MMTF fields as JSON, N, C-alpha, C and O atoms, coordinates in Angstrom:
{
  "mmtfVersion": "1.0.0",
  "mmtfProducer": "UNKNOWN",
  "numBonds": 251,
  "numAtoms": 252,
  "numGroups": 63,
  "numChains": 1,
  "numModels": 1,
  "chainsPerModel": [1],
  "groupsPerChain": [63],
  "chainIdList": ["A"],
  "bondAtomList": [4, 2, 8, 6, 12, 10, 16, 14, 20, 18, 24, 22, 28, 26, 32, 30, 36, 34, 40, 38, 44, 42, 48, 46, 52, 50, 56, 54, 60, 58, 64, 62, 68, 66, 72, 70, 76, 74, 80, 78, 84, 82, 88, 86, 92, 90, 96, 94, 100, 98, 104, 102, 108, 106, 112, 110, 116, 114, 120, 118, 124, 122, 128, 126, 132, 130, 136, 134, 140, 138, 144, 142, 148, 146, 152, 150, 156, 154, 160, 158, 164, 162, 168, 166, 172, 170, 176, 174, 180, 178, 184, 182, 188, 186, 192, 190, 196, 194, 200, 198, 204, 202, 208, 206, 212, 210, 216, 214, 220, 218, 224, 222, 228, 226, 232, 230, 236, 234, 240, 238, 244, 242, 248, 246],
  "bondOrderList": [1, 1, 1, 1, 1, 1, 1, 1, 1, 1, 1, 1, 1, 1, 1, 1, 1, 1, 1, 1, 1, 1, 1, 1, 1, 1, 1, 1, 1, 1, 1, 1, 1, 1, 1, 1, 1, 1, 1, 1, 1, 1, 1, 1, 1, 1, 1, 1, 1, 1, 1, 1, 1, 1, 1, 1, 1, 1, 1, 1, 1, 1],
  "groupList": [{"groupName": "MET", "atomNameList": ["N", "CA", "C", "O"], "elementList": ["N", "C", "C", "O"], "formalChargeList": [0, 0, 0, 0], "bondAtomList": [1, 0, 2, 1, 3, 2], "bondOrderList": [1, 1, 2], "singleLetterCode": "M", "chemCompType": "L-PEPTIDE LINKING"}, {"groupName": "ARG", "atomNameList": ["N", "CA", "C", "O"], "elementList": ["N", "C", "C", "O"], "formalChargeList": [0, 0, 0, 0], "bondAtomList": [1, 0, 2, 1, 3, 2], "bondOrderList": [1, 1, 2], "singleLetterCode": "R", "chemCompType": "L-PEPTIDE LINKING"}, {"groupName": "TYR", "atomNameList": ["N", "CA", "C", "O"], "elementList": ["N", "C", "C", "O"], "formalChargeList": [0, 0, 0, 0], "bondAtomList": [1, 0, 2, 1, 3, 2], "bondOrderList": [1, 1, 2], "singleLetterCode": "Y", "chemCompType": "L-PEPTIDE LINKING"}, {"groupName": "ILE", "atomNameList": ["N", "CA", "C", "O"], "elementList": ["N", "C", "C", "O"], "formalChargeList": [0, 0, 0, 0], "bondAtomList": [1, 0, 2, 1, 3, 2], "bondOrderList": [1, 1, 2], "singleLetterCode": "I", "chemCompType": "L-PEPTIDE LINKING"}, {"groupName": "GLU", "atomNameList": ["N", "CA", "C", "O"], "elementList": ["N", "C", "C", "O"], "formalChargeList": [0, 0, 0, 0], "bondAtomList": [1, 0, 2, 1, 3, 2], "bondOrderList": [1, 1, 2], "singleLetterCode": "E", "chemCompType": "L-PEPTIDE LINKING"}, {"groupName": "ASP", "atomNameList": ["N", "CA", "C", "O"], "elementList": ["N", "C", "C", "O"], "formalChargeList": [0, 0, 0, 0], "bondAtomList": [1, 0, 2, 1, 3, 2], "bondOrderList": [1, 1, 2], "singleLetterCode": "D", "chemCompType": "L-PEPTIDE LINKING"}, {"groupName": "VAL", "atomNameList": ["N", "CA", "C", "O"], "elementList": ["N", "C", "C", "O"], "formalChargeList": [0, 0, 0, 0], "bondAtomList": [1, 0, 2, 1, 3, 2], "bondOrderList": [1, 1, 2], "singleLetterCode": "V", "chemCompType": "L-PEPTIDE LINKING"}, {"groupName": "PHE", "atomNameList": ["N", "CA", "C", "O"], "elementList": ["N", "C", "C", "O"], "formalChargeList": [0, 0, 0, 0], "bondAtomList": [1, 0, 2, 1, 3, 2], "bondOrderList": [1, 1, 2], "singleLetterCode": "F", "chemCompType": "L-PEPTIDE LINKING"}, {"groupName": "LEU", "atomNameList": ["N", "CA", "C", "O"], "elementList": ["N", "C", "C", "O"], "formalChargeList": [0, 0, 0, 0], "bondAtomList": [1, 0, 2, 1, 3, 2], "bondOrderList": [1, 1, 2], "singleLetterCode": "L", "chemCompType": "L-PEPTIDE LINKING"}, {"groupName": "GLY", "atomNameList": ["N", "CA", "C", "O"], "elementList": ["N", "C", "C", "O"], "formalChargeList": [0, 0, 0, 0], "bondAtomList": [1, 0, 2, 1, 3, 2], "bondOrderList": [1, 1, 2], "singleLetterCode": "G", "chemCompType": "PEPTIDE LINKING"}, {"groupName": "ALA", "atomNameList": ["N", "CA", "C", "O"], "elementList": ["N", "C", "C", "O"], "formalChargeList": [0, 0, 0, 0], "bondAtomList": [1, 0, 2, 1, 3, 2], "bondOrderList": [1, 1, 2], "singleLetterCode": "A", "chemCompType": "L-PEPTIDE LINKING"}, {"groupName": "LYS", "atomNameList": ["N", "CA", "C", "O"], "elementList": ["N", "C", "C", "O"], "formalChargeList": [0, 0, 0, 0], "bondAtomList": [1, 0, 2, 1, 3, 2], "bondOrderList": [1, 1, 2], "singleLetterCode": "K", "chemCompType": "L-PEPTIDE LINKING"}, {"groupName": "SER", "atomNameList": ["N", "CA", "C", "O"], "elementList": ["N", "C", "C", "O"], "formalChargeList": [0, 0, 0, 0], "bondAtomList": [1, 0, 2, 1, 3, 2], "bondOrderList": [1, 1, 2], "singleLetterCode": "S", "chemCompType": "L-PEPTIDE LINKING"}, {"groupName": "PRO", "atomNameList": ["N", "CA", "C", "O"], "elementList": ["N", "C", "C", "O"], "formalChargeList": [0, 0, 0, 0], "bondAtomList": [1, 0, 2, 1, 3, 2], "bondOrderList": [1, 1, 2], "singleLetterCode": "P", "chemCompType": "L-PEPTIDE LINKING"}, {"groupName": "THR", "atomNameList": ["N", "CA", "C", "O"], "elementList": ["N", "C", "C", "O"], "formalChargeList": [0, 0, 0, 0], "bondAtomList": [1, 0, 2, 1, 3, 2], "bondOrderList": [1, 1, 2], "singleLetterCode": "T", "chemCompType": "L-PEPTIDE LINKING"}, {"groupName": "ASN", "atomNameList": ["N", "CA", "C", "O"], "elementList": ["N", "C", "C", "O"], "formalChargeList": [0, 0, 0, 0], "bondAtomList": [1, 0, 2, 1, 3, 2], "bondOrderList": [1, 1, 2], "singleLetterCode": "N", "chemCompType": "L-PEPTIDE LINKING"}, {"groupName": "HIS", "atomNameList": ["N", "CA", "C", "O"], "elementList": ["N", "C", "C", "O"], "formalChargeList": [0, 0, 0, 0], "bondAtomList": [1, 0, 2, 1, 3, 2], "bondOrderList": [1, 1, 2], "singleLetterCode": "H", "chemCompType": "L-PEPTIDE LINKING"}],
  "groupTypeList": [0, 1, 2, 3, 2, 4, 5, 5, 3, 3, 6, 7, 3, 1, 6, 8, 9, 6, 3, 10, 11, 3, 6, 12, 6, 1, 12, 11, 7, 1, 3, 3, 11, 5, 13, 13, 5, 2, 8, 3, 8, 1, 14, 10, 11, 9, 9, 1, 10, 15, 2, 3, 6, 12, 9, 5, 11, 16, 8, 8, 12, 8, 1],
  "groupIdList": [1, 2, 3, 4, 5, 6, 7, 8, 9, 10, 11, 12, 13, 14, 15, 16, 17, 18, 19, 20, 21, 22, 23, 24, 25, 26, 27, 28, 29, 30, 31, 32, 33, 34, 35, 36, 37, 38, 39, 40, 41, 42, 43, 44, 45, 46, 47, 48, 49, 50, 51, 52, 53, 54, 55, 56, 57, 58, 59, 60, 61, 62, 63],
  "secStructList": [7, 7, 7, 7, 7, 2, 2, 2, 2, 2, 2, 2, 2, 2, 2, 2, 2, 2, 2, 7, 7, 7, 7, 7, 7, 7, 7, 7, 7, 7, 7, 1, 1, 7, 6, 2, 2, 2, 2, 2, 2, 2, 2, 2, 2, 2, 6, 6, 7, 1, 7, 7, 7, 7, 7, 7, 2, 2, 2, 2, 6, 6, 7],
  "xCoordList": [-105.724, -106.513, -105.92, -104.701, -106.773, -106.345, -105.931, -106.595, -104.84, -104.391, -105.2, -105.425, -105.632, -106.371, -105.434, -104.894, -105.255, -104.349, -104.978, -106.193, -104.13, -104.595, -105.367, -106.369, -104.917, -105.622, -107.046, -107.968, -107.226, -108.56, -109.46, -110.65, -108.895, -109.658, -110.107, -111.251, -109.213, -109.53, -110.654, -111.58, -110.575, -111.623, -112.955, -113.991, -112.927, -114.146, -114.798, -116.012, -114.001, -114.533, -115.117, -116.147, -114.48, -115.01, -116.339, -117.281, -116.414, -117.661, -118.758, -119.892, -118.425, -119.391, -119.913, -121.1, -119.031, -119.431, -120.401, -121.202, -120.333, -121.229, -122.592, -123.625, -122.595, -123.856, -124.551, -125.729, -123.846, -124.433, -125.433, -125.341, -126.378, -127.369, -127.305, -127.4, -127.144, -127.121, -128.564, -129.329, -128.916, -130.299, -130.342, -129.392, -131.451, -131.695, -132.375, -133.346, -131.858, -132.448, -133.262, -132.713, -134.582, -135.457, -136.327, -136.587, -136.769, -137.704, -137.013, -135.821, -137.781, -137.254, -138.244, -139.144, -138.077, -138.937, -138.077, -136.894, -138.662, -137.931, -138.776, -139.67, -138.466, -139.242, -138.412, -138.929, -137.126, -136.257, -135.479, -135.45, -134.855, -134.185, -132.736, -132.145, -132.157, -130.739, -130.561, -130.707, -130.249, -130.148, -129.249, -129.619, -128.09, -127.284, -128.001, -127.664, -128.982, -129.709, -130.721, -131.198, -131.057, -132.0, -131.492, -132.265, -130.202, -129.647, -129.816, -130.123, -129.621, -129.797, -131.245, -131.495, -132.187, -133.603, -134.012, -134.732, -133.56, -133.918, -133.315, -133.953, -132.089, -131.455, -132.182, -132.408, -132.548, -133.292, -134.631, -135.043, -135.301, -136.589, -136.384, -137.13, -135.381, -135.108, -134.722, -135.044, -134.034, -133.633, -134.637, -134.408, -135.762, -136.824, -136.307, -136.641, -135.497, -134.925, -136.016, -136.94, -135.89, -136.812, -136.377, -137.207, -135.084, -134.533, -133.409, -132.751, -133.202, -132.024, -131.377, -132.015, -130.135, -129.414, -128.567, -127.633, -128.899, -128.216, -128.349, -129.318, -127.369, -127.438, -127.716, -127.691, -127.978, -128.213, -129.513, -130.559, -129.451, -130.631, -131.778, -132.943, -131.466, -132.533, -133.261, -134.484, -132.501, -133.127, -133.886, -134.954, -133.341, -134.021, -135.35, -136.259, -135.464, -136.712, -137.87, -139.027, -137.571, -138.612, -139.277, -140.27, -138.75, -139.279, -140.691, -141.253],
  "yCoordList": [74.742, 74.763, 75.801, 75.924, 76.527, 77.58, 76.985, 76.093, 77.485, 77.069, 77.819, 79.022, 77.135, 77.77, 77.901, 76.914, 79.127, 79.395, 78.988, 79.066, 78.559, 78.103, 79.195, 78.907, 80.441, 81.551, 81.694, 81.993, 81.482, 81.557, 80.448, 80.663, 79.278, 78.15, 78.451, 78.182, 79.005, 79.337, 80.366, 80.231, 81.393, 82.419, 81.793, 82.081, 80.941, 80.287, 79.464, 79.526, 78.701, 77.859, 78.712, 78.357, 79.82, 80.711, 81.325, 81.38, 81.782, 82.364, 81.305, 81.57, 80.13, 79.037, 78.723, 78.449, 78.763, 78.51, 79.547, 79.252, 80.762, 81.83, 81.724, 81.932, 81.405, 81.431, 80.078, 80.018, 78.998, 77.662, 77.378, 77.92, 76.521, 76.098, 74.578, 73.881, 74.074, 72.628, 72.16, 72.692, 71.157, 70.671, 69.192, 68.447, 68.792, 67.373, 66.767, 67.313, 65.645, 64.954, 63.793, 62.78, 63.958, 62.951, 62.244, 61.046, 62.985, 62.385, 61.326, 61.417, 60.334, 59.258, 59.004, 58.173, 59.715, 59.511, 59.162, 59.498, 58.502, 58.073, 58.401, 57.648, 59.543, 59.962, 60.044, 60.384, 59.732, 59.736, 58.431, 57.662, 58.194, 56.909, 56.861, 55.782, 57.996, 58.043, 58.166, 59.261, 57.06, 57.085, 58.181, 58.745, 58.52, 59.589, 60.944, 61.794, 61.14, 62.41, 62.51, 63.604, 61.39, 61.421, 62.344, 63.103, 62.279, 63.112, 64.59, 65.387, 64.958, 66.359, 66.785, 67.838, 65.975, 66.313, 66.336, 67.235, 65.362, 65.299, 66.464, 67.009, 66.846, 67.985, 69.273, 70.119, 69.425, 70.613, 70.699, 71.78, 69.574, 69.555, 69.881, 70.677, 69.272, 69.528, 70.972, 71.517, 71.59, 72.981, 73.966, 75.175, 73.439, 74.259, 75.151, 76.333, 74.569, 75.315, 75.7, 74.93, 76.895, 77.344, 76.845, 76.63, 76.663, 76.266, 75.257, 75.221, 74.442, 73.59, 73.966, 73.876, 74.379, 74.736, 73.537, 73.168, 72.931, 71.712, 71.514, 71.954, 70.853, 70.446, 68.957, 68.403, 68.309, 66.87, 66.525, 67.104, 65.595, 65.273, 64.687, 64.913, 63.943, 63.368, 64.446, 64.414, 65.395, 66.478, 67.414, 67.915, 67.649, 68.527, 67.941, 68.681, 66.629, 65.998, 66.291, 66.037, 66.82, 67.12, 68.473, 68.796, 69.251, 70.603, 70.624, 71.694],
  "zCoordList": [-37.553, -36.339, -35.389, -35.271, -34.732, -33.827, -32.484, -31.955, -31.949, -30.627, -29.575, -29.71, -28.549, -27.464, -26.271, -25.772, -25.831, -24.728, -23.393, -23.208, -22.483, -21.176, -20.444, -19.789, -20.544, -19.89, -20.427, -19.669, -21.73, -22.33, -21.796, -21.564, -21.606, -21.065, -19.638, -19.272, -18.843, -17.454, -17.395, -16.595, -18.238, -18.281, -18.697, -18.099, -19.716, -20.191, -19.084, -18.894, -18.361, -17.286, -16.166, -15.593, -15.851, -14.807, -15.23, -14.44, -16.462, -16.969, -16.991, -16.591, -17.449, -17.487, -16.086, -15.908, -15.101, -13.722, -13.185, -12.298, -13.721, -13.279, -13.966, -13.33, -15.254, -16.003, -16.11, -16.463, -15.813, -15.962, -14.848, -13.747, -15.166, -14.181, -14.082, -15.092, -12.882, -12.672, -12.526, -11.722, -13.317, -13.298, -12.935, -13.175, -12.36, -12.092, -13.306, -13.828, -13.742, -14.889, -14.339, -13.906, -14.363, -13.773, -14.801, -14.689, -15.789, -16.743, -17.59, -17.883, -17.969, -18.807, -19.931, -19.803, -21.019, -22.167, -23.365, -23.41, -24.315, -25.505, -26.731, -27.116, -27.327, -28.489, -29.76, -30.824, -29.651, -30.824, -30.887, -29.926, -32.026, -32.243, -31.764, -31.718, -31.408, -31.059, -29.538, -28.995, -28.839, -27.374, -26.786, -25.756, -27.376, -26.777, -26.725, -25.901, -27.597, -27.603, -26.47, -26.168, -25.839, -24.719, -23.618, -23.035, -23.334, -22.266, -22.587, -21.7, -23.832, -24.234, -23.993, -23.407, -24.441, -24.271, -22.805, -22.371, -22.054, -20.634, -19.857, -18.956, -20.203, -19.549, -19.903, -19.038, -21.165, -21.593, -20.863, -20.441, -20.717, -20.008, -18.53, -17.958, -17.915, -16.502, -16.231, -15.176, -17.18, -17.032, -17.581, -17.57, -18.066, -18.649, -19.767, -19.845, -20.62, -21.746, -22.737, -22.999, -23.276, -24.316, -25.685, -26.568, -25.857, -27.145, -26.959, -25.919, -27.982, -28.09, -29.416, -30.465, -29.379, -30.599, -30.987, -30.275, -32.125, -32.537, -34.034, -34.653, -34.598, -35.991, -36.104, -37.203, -34.987, -34.954, -35.675, -35.382, -36.605, -37.424, -36.606, -36.931, -35.557, -34.731, -33.935, -33.8, -33.414, -32.664, -33.596, -33.242, -34.779, -35.736, -36.196, -36.572, -36.168, -36.603, -35.648, -35.984, -34.466, -33.482, -33.717, -33.064, -34.626, -34.873, -35.243, -35.476]
}
């Protein structure tokens, strides 16, 4: 496993702070069987995401 240096973590967090968008999660829909995935879908909807990149089988079933 690769060691991650503290300086790299700091840079990553700073970049994330610049490019990230904070969204309000308001919608409450249940279209999949895995409750933890609801937050991903609701966040994507709130942020008006065009894509969700995931290998999760429940999310992939929505394609």
